[in-house]
PDB file of N, CA, C and O in Angstrom:
ATOM      1  N   MET A   1      -0.069 -12.134  -3.364  1.00  0.00           N
ATOM      2  CA  MET A   1       0.184 -11.874  -1.969  1.00  0.00           C
ATOM      3  C   MET A   1      -0.879 -10.906  -1.462  1.00  0.00           C
ATOM      4  O   MET A   1      -1.151  -9.878  -2.082  1.00  0.00           O
ATOM      5  N   TRP A   2      -1.465 -11.251  -0.340  1.00  0.00           N
ATOM      6  CA  TRP A   2      -2.473 -10.402   0.275  1.00  0.00           C
ATOM      7  C   TRP A   2      -1.914  -9.773   1.539  1.00  0.00           C
ATOM      8  O   TRP A   2      -1.126 -10.383   2.263  1.00  0.00           O
ATOM      9  N   ARG A   3      -2.334  -8.552   1.788  1.00  0.00           N
ATOM     10  CA  ARG A   3      -1.939  -7.861   3.016  1.00  0.00           C
ATOM     11  C   ARG A   3      -2.902  -8.257   4.122  1.00  0.00           C
ATOM     12  O   ARG A   3      -4.117  -8.120   3.978  1.00  0.00           O
ATOM     13  N   LEU A   4      -2.362  -8.741   5.209  1.00  0.00           N
ATOM     14  CA  LEU A   4      -3.182  -9.121   6.353  1.00  0.00           C
ATOM     15  C   LEU A   4      -2.859  -8.262   7.570  1.00  0.00           C
ATOM     16  O   LEU A   4      -3.228  -8.603   8.693  1.00  0.00           O
ATOM     17  N   ASP A   5      -2.173  -7.152   7.344  1.00  0.00           N
ATOM     18  CA  ASP A   5      -1.816  -6.273   8.454  1.00  0.00           C
ATOM     19  C   ASP A   5      -2.710  -5.036   8.508  1.00  0.00           C
ATOM     20  O   ASP A   5      -2.318  -3.998   9.041  1.00  0.00           O
ATOM     21  N   THR A   6      -3.913  -5.158   7.952  1.00  0.00           N
ATOM     22  CA  THR A   6      -4.845  -4.035   7.992  1.00  0.00           C
ATOM     23  C   THR A   6      -5.768  -4.177   9.199  1.00  0.00           C
ATOM     24  O   THR A   6      -5.781  -5.221   9.852  1.00  0.00           O
ATOM     25  N   ILE A   7      -6.525  -3.153   9.490  1.00  0.00           N
ATOM     26  CA  ILE A   7      -7.429  -3.154  10.637  1.00  0.00           C
ATOM     27  C   ILE A   7      -8.477  -4.262  10.523  1.00  0.00           C
ATOM     28  O   ILE A   7      -8.933  -4.786  11.539  1.00  0.00           O
ATOM     29  N   ALA A   8      -8.859  -4.620   9.306  1.00  0.00           N
ATOM     30  CA  ALA A   8      -9.874  -5.658   9.110  1.00  0.00           C
ATOM     31  C   ALA A   8      -9.393  -7.038   9.554  1.00  0.00           C
ATOM     32  O   ALA A   8     -10.204  -7.941   9.760  1.00  0.00           O
ATOM     33  N   HIS A   9      -8.088  -7.204   9.701  1.00  0.00           N
ATOM     34  CA  HIS A   9      -7.541  -8.505  10.077  1.00  0.00           C
ATOM     35  C   HIS A   9      -6.752  -8.459  11.389  1.00  0.00           C
ATOM     36  O   HIS A   9      -6.085  -9.431  11.742  1.00  0.00           O
ATOM     37  N   ALA A  10      -6.822  -7.369  12.092  1.00  0.00           N
ATOM     38  CA  ALA A  10      -6.024  -7.179  13.306  1.00  0.00           C
ATOM     39  C   ALA A  10      -6.361  -8.196  14.397  1.00  0.00           C
ATOM     40  O   ALA A  10      -5.494  -8.551  15.196  1.00  0.00           O
ATOM     41  N   ASP A  11      -7.593  -8.662  14.439  1.00  0.00           N
ATOM     42  CA  ASP A  11      -7.996  -9.564  15.523  1.00  0.00           C
ATOM     43  C   ASP A  11      -7.956 -11.041  15.132  1.00  0.00           C
ATOM     44  O   ASP A  11      -8.427 -11.885  15.894  1.00  0.00           O
ATOM     45  N   ILE A  12      -7.407 -11.371  13.967  1.00  0.00           N
ATOM     46  CA  ILE A  12      -7.348 -12.769  13.515  1.00  0.00           C
ATOM     47  C   ILE A  12      -5.891 -13.206  13.521  1.00  0.00           C
ATOM     48  O   ILE A  12      -5.088 -12.731  12.718  1.00  0.00           O
ATOM     49  N   ASP A  13      -5.552 -14.123  14.442  1.00  0.00           N
ATOM     50  CA  ASP A  13      -4.167 -14.565  14.599  1.00  0.00           C
ATOM     51  C   ASP A  13      -3.703 -15.514  13.500  1.00  0.00           C
ATOM     52  O   ASP A  13      -2.542 -15.468  13.093  1.00  0.00           O
ATOM     53  N   ASP A  14      -4.594 -16.371  13.019  1.00  0.00           N
ATOM     54  CA  ASP A  14      -4.249 -17.376  12.017  1.00  0.00           C
ATOM     55  C   ASP A  14      -4.360 -16.765  10.615  1.00  0.00           C
ATOM     56  O   ASP A  14      -5.455 -16.368  10.218  1.00  0.00           O
ATOM     57  N   PRO A  15      -3.261 -16.677   9.854  1.00  0.00           N
ATOM     58  CA  PRO A  15      -3.324 -16.042   8.535  1.00  0.00           C
ATOM     59  C   PRO A  15      -4.235 -16.775   7.551  1.00  0.00           C
ATOM     60  O   PRO A  15      -4.848 -16.136   6.696  1.00  0.00           O
ATOM     61  N   ILE A  16      -4.336 -18.089   7.651  1.00  0.00           N
ATOM     62  CA  ILE A  16      -5.238 -18.829   6.767  1.00  0.00           C
ATOM     63  C   ILE A  16      -6.686 -18.479   7.099  1.00  0.00           C
ATOM     64  O   ILE A  16      -7.492 -18.234   6.201  1.00  0.00           O
ATOM     65  N   ALA A  17      -7.008 -18.455   8.372  1.00  0.00           N
ATOM     66  CA  ALA A  17      -8.355 -18.071   8.785  1.00  0.00           C
ATOM     67  C   ALA A  17      -8.650 -16.639   8.353  1.00  0.00           C
ATOM     68  O   ALA A  17      -9.775 -16.331   7.959  1.00  0.00           O
ATOM     69  N   ALA A  18      -7.669 -15.777   8.422  1.00  0.00           N
ATOM     70  CA  ALA A  18      -7.863 -14.389   7.999  1.00  0.00           C
ATOM     71  C   ALA A  18      -8.236 -14.318   6.523  1.00  0.00           C
ATOM     72  O   ALA A  18      -9.111 -13.541   6.141  1.00  0.00           O
ATOM     73  N   LEU A  19      -7.580 -15.123   5.693  1.00  0.00           N
ATOM     74  CA  LEU A  19      -7.896 -15.137   4.262  1.00  0.00           C
ATOM     75  C   LEU A  19      -9.271 -15.734   3.987  1.00  0.00           C
ATOM     76  O   LEU A  19     -10.011 -15.238   3.138  1.00  0.00           O
ATOM     77  N   VAL A  20      -9.611 -16.803   4.711  1.00  0.00           N
ATOM     78  CA  VAL A  20     -10.849 -17.523   4.442  1.00  0.00           C
ATOM     79  C   VAL A  20     -12.056 -16.861   5.104  1.00  0.00           C
ATOM     80  O   VAL A  20     -13.119 -16.741   4.494  1.00  0.00           O
ATOM     81  N   LEU A  21     -11.887 -16.432   6.358  1.00  0.00           N
ATOM     82  CA  LEU A  21     -13.023 -15.949   7.127  1.00  0.00           C
ATOM     83  C   LEU A  21     -13.089 -14.439   7.280  1.00  0.00           C
ATOM     84  O   LEU A  21     -14.152 -13.895   7.579  1.00  0.00           O
ATOM     85  N   GLY A  22     -11.983 -13.762   7.083  1.00  0.00           N
ATOM     86  CA  GLY A  22     -11.957 -12.318   7.275  1.00  0.00           C
ATOM     87  C   GLY A  22     -12.466 -11.552   6.064  1.00  0.00           C
ATOM     88  O   GLY A  22     -12.851 -12.135   5.051  1.00  0.00           O
ATOM     89  N   ALA A  23     -12.458 -10.261   6.193  1.00  0.00           N
ATOM     90  CA  ALA A  23     -12.824  -9.393   5.073  1.00  0.00           C
ATOM     91  C   ALA A  23     -11.829  -9.604   3.935  1.00  0.00           C
ATOM     92  O   ALA A  23     -10.685  -9.994   4.164  1.00  0.00           O
ATOM     93  N   ALA A  24     -12.268  -9.347   2.732  1.00  0.00           N
ATOM     94  CA  ALA A  24     -11.365  -9.511   1.585  1.00  0.00           C
ATOM     95  C   ALA A  24     -10.183  -8.561   1.746  1.00  0.00           C
ATOM     96  O   ALA A  24     -10.364  -7.344   1.781  1.00  0.00           O
ATOM     97  N   PRO A  25      -8.978  -9.108   1.844  1.00  0.00           N
ATOM     98  CA  PRO A  25      -7.811  -8.247   2.026  1.00  0.00           C
ATOM     99  C   PRO A  25      -7.383  -7.625   0.699  1.00  0.00           C
ATOM    100  O   PRO A  25      -7.669  -8.176  -0.363  1.00  0.00           O
ATOM    101  N   PRO A  26      -6.703  -6.489   0.752  1.00  0.00           N
ATOM    102  CA  PRO A  26      -6.193  -5.911  -0.490  1.00  0.00           C
ATOM    103  C   PRO A  26      -5.142  -6.832  -1.096  1.00  0.00           C
ATOM    104  O   PRO A  26      -4.311  -7.397  -0.385  1.00  0.00           O
ATOM    105  N   LEU A  27      -5.187  -6.972  -2.388  1.00  0.00           N
ATOM    106  CA  LEU A  27      -4.217  -7.802  -3.097  1.00  0.00           C
ATOM    107  C   LEU A  27      -2.988  -6.960  -3.370  1.00  0.00           C
ATOM    108  O   LEU A  27      -3.038  -6.012  -4.154  1.00  0.00           O
ATOM    109  N   GLU A  28      -1.904  -7.298  -2.736  1.00  0.00           N
ATOM    110  CA  GLU A  28      -0.669  -6.521  -2.866  1.00  0.00           C
ATOM    111  C   GLU A  28       0.011  -6.775  -4.202  1.00  0.00           C
ATOM    112  O   GLU A  28       0.484  -5.836  -4.842  1.00  0.00           O
ATOM    113  N   LEU A  29       0.067  -8.043  -4.635  1.00  0.00           N
ATOM    114  CA  LEU A  29       0.773  -8.377  -5.870  1.00  0.00           C
ATOM    115  C   LEU A  29       0.230  -9.674  -6.438  1.00  0.00           C
ATOM    116  O   LEU A  29       0.059 -10.654  -5.713  1.00  0.00           O
ATOM    117  N   LEU A  30      -0.042  -9.681  -7.743  1.00  0.00           N
ATOM    118  CA  LEU A  30      -0.432 -10.891  -8.464  1.00  0.00           C
ATOM    119  C   LEU A  30       0.433 -10.977  -9.704  1.00  0.00           C
ATOM    120  O   LEU A  30       0.434 -10.076 -10.543  1.00  0.00           O
ATOM    121  N   LEU A  31       1.167 -12.068  -9.810  1.00  0.00           N
ATOM    122  CA  LEU A  31       2.037 -12.297 -10.958  1.00  0.00           C
ATOM    123  C   LEU A  31       1.467 -13.414 -11.818  1.00  0.00           C
ATOM    124  O   LEU A  31       0.966 -14.411 -11.298  1.00  0.00           O
ATOM    125  N   VAL A  32       1.542 -13.247 -13.131  1.00  0.00           N
ATOM    126  CA  VAL A  32       1.188 -14.289 -14.082  1.00  0.00           C
ATOM    127  C   VAL A  32       2.370 -14.450 -15.016  1.00  0.00           C
ATOM    128  O   VAL A  32       2.764 -13.502 -15.694  1.00  0.00           O
ATOM    129  N   ASP A  33       2.933 -15.638 -15.054  1.00  0.00           N
ATOM    130  CA  ASP A  33       4.148 -15.891 -15.833  1.00  0.00           C
ATOM    131  C   ASP A  33       5.257 -14.900 -15.471  1.00  0.00           C
ATOM    132  O   ASP A  33       6.017 -14.458 -16.333  1.00  0.00           O
ATOM    133  N   GLY A  34       5.333 -14.560 -14.186  1.00  0.00           N
ATOM    134  CA  GLY A  34       6.385 -13.668 -13.711  1.00  0.00           C
ATOM    135  C   GLY A  34       6.135 -12.194 -13.954  1.00  0.00           C
ATOM    136  O   GLY A  34       6.959 -11.360 -13.578  1.00  0.00           O
ATOM    137  N   ARG A  35       5.018 -11.855 -14.575  1.00  0.00           N
ATOM    138  CA  ARG A  35       4.711 -10.442 -14.852  1.00  0.00           C
ATOM    139  C   ARG A  35       3.591  -9.951 -13.940  1.00  0.00           C
ATOM    140  O   ARG A  35       2.624 -10.675 -13.707  1.00  0.00           O
ATOM    141  N   PRO A  36       3.710  -8.734 -13.426  1.00  0.00           N
ATOM    142  CA  PRO A  36       2.663  -8.208 -12.542  1.00  0.00           C
ATOM    143  C   PRO A  36       1.369  -7.943 -13.306  1.00  0.00           C
ATOM    144  O   PRO A  36       1.367  -7.332 -14.375  1.00  0.00           O
ATOM    145  N   VAL A  37       0.275  -8.419 -12.727  1.00  0.00           N
ATOM    146  CA  VAL A  37      -1.059  -8.166 -13.260  1.00  0.00           C
ATOM    147  C   VAL A  37      -1.812  -7.233 -12.311  1.00  0.00           C
ATOM    148  O   VAL A  37      -2.578  -6.372 -12.745  1.00  0.00           O
ATOM    149  N   VAL A  38      -1.583  -7.418 -11.012  1.00  0.00           N
ATOM    150  CA  VAL A  38      -2.171  -6.556  -9.988  1.00  0.00           C
ATOM    151  C   VAL A  38      -1.058  -6.099  -9.062  1.00  0.00           C
ATOM    152  O   VAL A  38      -0.249  -6.901  -8.595  1.00  0.00           O
ATOM    153  N   GLU A  39      -1.029  -4.804  -8.806  1.00  0.00           N
ATOM    154  CA  GLU A  39      -0.089  -4.223  -7.847  1.00  0.00           C
ATOM    155  C   GLU A  39      -0.857  -3.276  -6.941  1.00  0.00           C
ATOM    156  O   GLU A  39      -1.584  -2.402  -7.412  1.00  0.00           O
ATOM    157  N   ARG A  40      -0.690  -3.456  -5.634  1.00  0.00           N
ATOM    158  CA  ARG A  40      -1.360  -2.615  -4.624  1.00  0.00           C
ATOM    159  C   ARG A  40      -2.864  -2.507  -4.869  1.00  0.00           C
ATOM    160  O   ARG A  40      -3.452  -1.428  -4.798  1.00  0.00           O
ATOM    161  N   ASP A  41      -3.479  -3.690  -5.167  1.00  0.00           N
ATOM    162  CA  ASP A  41      -4.929  -3.807  -5.329  1.00  0.00           C
ATOM    163  C   ASP A  41      -5.468  -3.147  -6.597  1.00  0.00           C
ATOM    164  O   ASP A  41      -6.668  -2.884  -6.684  1.00  0.00           O
ATOM    165  N   ARG A  42      -4.618  -2.876  -7.573  1.00  0.00           N
ATOM    166  CA  ARG A  42      -5.045  -2.261  -8.836  1.00  0.00           C
ATOM    167  C   ARG A  42      -4.555  -3.101 -10.013  1.00  0.00           C
ATOM    168  O   ARG A  42      -3.399  -3.522 -10.041  1.00  0.00           O
ATOM    169  N   VAL A  43      -5.431  -3.343 -10.977  1.00  0.00           N
ATOM    170  CA  VAL A  43      -5.038  -4.048 -12.199  1.00  0.00           C
ATOM    171  C   VAL A  43      -4.120  -3.122 -12.992  1.00  0.00           C
ATOM    172  O   VAL A  43      -4.451  -1.961 -13.231  1.00  0.00           O
ATOM    173  N   VAL A  44      -2.960  -3.649 -13.398  1.00  0.00           N
ATOM    174  CA  VAL A  44      -1.994  -2.814 -14.127  1.00  0.00           C
ATOM    175  C   VAL A  44      -1.899  -3.195 -15.604  1.00  0.00           C
ATOM    176  O   VAL A  44      -1.166  -2.561 -16.362  1.00  0.00           O
ATOM    177  N   THR A  45      -2.634  -4.224 -16.013  1.00  0.00           N
ATOM    178  CA  THR A  45      -2.562  -4.668 -17.402  1.00  0.00           C
ATOM    179  C   THR A  45      -3.744  -4.212 -18.246  1.00  0.00           C
ATOM    180  O   THR A  45      -3.768  -4.445 -19.454  1.00  0.00           O
ATOM    181  N   ALA A  46      -4.726  -3.562 -17.620  1.00  0.00           N
ATOM    182  CA  ALA A  46      -5.908  -3.089 -18.339  1.00  0.00           C
ATOM    183  C   ALA A  46      -6.513  -1.930 -17.569  1.00  0.00           C
ATOM    184  O   ALA A  46      -6.205  -1.722 -16.395  1.00  0.00           O
ATOM    185  N   ASP A  47      -7.367  -1.183 -18.232  1.00  0.00           N
ATOM    186  CA  ASP A  47      -8.049  -0.062 -17.590  1.00  0.00           C
ATOM    187  C   ASP A  47      -9.268  -0.587 -16.829  1.00  0.00           C
ATOM    188  O   ASP A  47     -10.213  -1.081 -17.444  1.00  0.00           O
ATOM    189  N   GLU A  48      -9.253  -0.484 -15.507  1.00  0.00           N
ATOM    190  CA  GLU A  48     -10.331  -1.034 -14.679  1.00  0.00           C
ATOM    191  C   GLU A  48     -11.680  -0.392 -14.980  1.00  0.00           C
ATOM    192  O   GLU A  48     -12.701  -1.079 -14.970  1.00  0.00           O
ATOM    193  N   GLU A  49     -11.703   0.893 -15.243  1.00  0.00           N
ATOM    194  CA  GLU A  49     -12.980   1.563 -15.523  1.00  0.00           C
ATOM    195  C   GLU A  49     -13.595   1.036 -16.811  1.00  0.00           C
ATOM    196  O   GLU A  49     -14.806   0.826 -16.878  1.00  0.00           O
ATOM    197  N   THR A  50     -12.771   0.818 -17.837  1.00  0.00           N
ATOM    198  CA  THR A  50     -13.266   0.261 -19.094  1.00  0.00           C
ATOM    199  C   THR A  50     -13.791  -1.148 -18.877  1.00  0.00           C
ATOM    200  O   THR A  50     -14.863  -1.497 -19.372  1.00  0.00           O
ATOM    201  N   LEU A  51     -13.035  -1.968 -18.132  1.00  0.00           N
ATOM    202  CA  LEU A  51     -13.483  -3.329 -17.845  1.00  0.00           C
ATOM    203  C   LEU A  51     -14.807  -3.324 -17.085  1.00  0.00           C
ATOM    204  O   LEU A  51     -15.686  -4.137 -17.367  1.00  0.00           O
ATOM    205  N   ALA A  52     -14.953  -2.419 -16.131  1.00  0.00           N
ATOM    206  CA  ALA A  52     -16.190  -2.343 -15.344  1.00  0.00           C
ATOM    207  C   ALA A  52     -17.368  -1.956 -16.233  1.00  0.00           C
ATOM    208  O   ALA A  52     -18.449  -2.532 -16.109  1.00  0.00           O
ATOM    209  N   ARG A  53     -17.175  -0.997 -17.120  1.00  0.00           N
ATOM    210  CA  ARG A  53     -18.250  -0.591 -18.042  1.00  0.00           C
ATOM    211  C   ARG A  53     -18.641  -1.747 -18.960  1.00  0.00           C
ATOM    212  O   ARG A  53     -19.826  -1.997 -19.179  1.00  0.00           O
ATOM    213  N   GLU A  54     -17.639  -2.455 -19.497  1.00  0.00           N
ATOM    214  CA  GLU A  54     -17.920  -3.578 -20.390  1.00  0.00           C
ATOM    215  C   GLU A  54     -18.634  -4.704 -19.647  1.00  0.00           C
ATOM    216  O   GLU A  54     -19.570  -5.303 -20.178  1.00  0.00           O
ATOM    217  N   ALA A  55     -18.201  -4.993 -18.430  1.00  0.00           N
ATOM    218  CA  ALA A  55     -18.852  -6.035 -17.638  1.00  0.00           C
ATOM    219  C   ALA A  55     -20.293  -5.655 -17.323  1.00  0.00           C
ATOM    220  O   ALA A  55     -21.179  -6.509 -17.365  1.00  0.00           O
ATOM    221  N   ASP A  56     -20.539  -4.395 -17.011  1.00  0.00           N
ATOM    222  CA  ASP A  56     -21.892  -3.922 -16.734  1.00  0.00           C
ATOM    223  C   ASP A  56     -22.769  -4.063 -17.971  1.00  0.00           C
ATOM    224  O   ASP A  56     -23.921  -4.483 -17.866  1.00  0.00           O
ATOM    225  N   ALA A  57     -22.240  -3.718 -19.142  1.00  0.00           N
ATOM    226  CA  ALA A  57     -23.009  -3.836 -20.380  1.00  0.00           C
ATOM    227  C   ALA A  57     -23.360  -5.293 -20.674  1.00  0.00           C
ATOM    228  O   ALA A  57     -24.489  -5.594 -21.062  1.00  0.00           O
ATOM    229  N   VAL A  58     -22.410  -6.186 -20.492  1.00  0.00           N
ATOM    230  CA  VAL A  58     -22.668  -7.608 -20.717  1.00  0.00           C
ATOM    231  C   VAL A  58     -23.699  -8.118 -19.712  1.00  0.00           C
ATOM    232  O   VAL A  58     -24.607  -8.867 -20.073  1.00  0.00           O
ATOM    233  N   HIS A  59     -23.556  -7.712 -18.456  1.00  0.00           N
ATOM    234  CA  HIS A  59     -24.508  -8.114 -17.416  1.00  0.00           C
ATOM    235  C   HIS A  59     -25.921  -7.675 -17.780  1.00  0.00           C
ATOM    236  O   HIS A  59     -26.863  -8.463 -17.687  1.00  0.00           O
ATOM    237  N   ARG A  60     -26.070  -6.425 -18.191  1.00  0.00           N
ATOM    238  CA  ARG A  60     -27.400  -5.911 -18.546  1.00  0.00           C
ATOM    239  C   ARG A  60     -27.982  -6.653 -19.752  1.00  0.00           C
ATOM    240  O   ARG A  60     -29.181  -6.927 -19.798  1.00  0.00           O
ATOM    241  N   GLU A  61     -27.126  -6.976 -20.728  1.00  0.00           N
ATOM    242  CA  GLU A  61     -27.586  -7.715 -21.901  1.00  0.00           C
ATOM    243  C   GLU A  61     -28.045  -9.114 -21.507  1.00  0.00           C
ATOM    244  O   GLU A  61     -29.066  -9.588 -22.005  1.00  0.00           O
ATOM    245  N   LEU A  62     -27.314  -9.777 -20.628  1.00  0.00           N
ATOM    246  CA  LEU A  62     -27.736 -11.106 -20.159  1.00  0.00           C
ATOM    247  C   LEU A  62     -29.058 -11.023 -19.399  1.00  0.00           C
ATOM    248  O   LEU A  62     -29.913 -11.894 -19.554  1.00  0.00           O
ATOM    249  N   LEU A  63     -29.233  -9.999 -18.590  1.00  0.00           N
ATOM    250  CA  LEU A  63     -30.510  -9.843 -17.879  1.00  0.00           C
ATOM    251  C   LEU A  63     -31.645  -9.591 -18.845  1.00  0.00           C
ATOM    252  O   LEU A  63     -32.755 -10.085 -18.648  1.00  0.00           O
ATOM    253  N   ARG A  64     -31.379  -8.832 -19.878  1.00  0.00           N
ATOM    254  CA  ARG A  64     -32.417  -8.530 -20.883  1.00  0.00           C
ATOM    255  C   ARG A  64     -32.850  -9.807 -21.594  1.00  0.00           C
ATOM    256  O   ARG A  64     -34.028  -9.964 -21.914  1.00  0.00           O
ATOM    257  N   LYS A  65     -31.914 -10.722 -21.844  1.00  0.00           N
ATOM    258  CA  LYS A  65     -32.222 -11.958 -22.565  1.00  0.00           C
ATOM    259  C   LYS A  65     -32.781 -13.055 -21.665  1.00  0.00           C
ATOM    260  O   LYS A  65     -33.303 -14.053 -22.161  1.00  0.00           O
ATOM    261  N   ALA A  66     -32.679 -12.885 -20.371  1.00  0.00           N
ATOM    262  CA  ALA A  66     -33.165 -13.923 -19.449  1.00  0.00           C
ATOM    263  C   ALA A  66     -34.662 -14.051 -19.538  1.00  0.00           C
ATOM    264  O   ALA A  66     -35.369 -13.058 -19.711  1.00  0.00           O
ATOM    265  N   PRO A  67     -35.159 -15.290 -19.418  1.00  0.00           N
ATOM    266  CA  PRO A  67     -36.615 -15.489 -19.490  1.00  0.00           C
ATOM    267  C   PRO A  67     -37.342 -14.909 -18.305  1.00  0.00           C
ATOM    268  O   PRO A  67     -38.567 -15.000 -18.227  1.00  0.00           O
TER     269      PRO A  67
END
């Protein structure tokens, strides 16, 4: 579920258009198999800072190996 009641979406009447054409809305809730994975735009099943560091390291390694 995405929040569309923020200032970034105040001028878009159509909720589908707001999701597709508007700014990325905060993700209020994401469930997987009935369990929350994201709540109030934050991942609750893993440490976001650790994931970001690991993703950055992988990205840099791929760039290093690129021709």
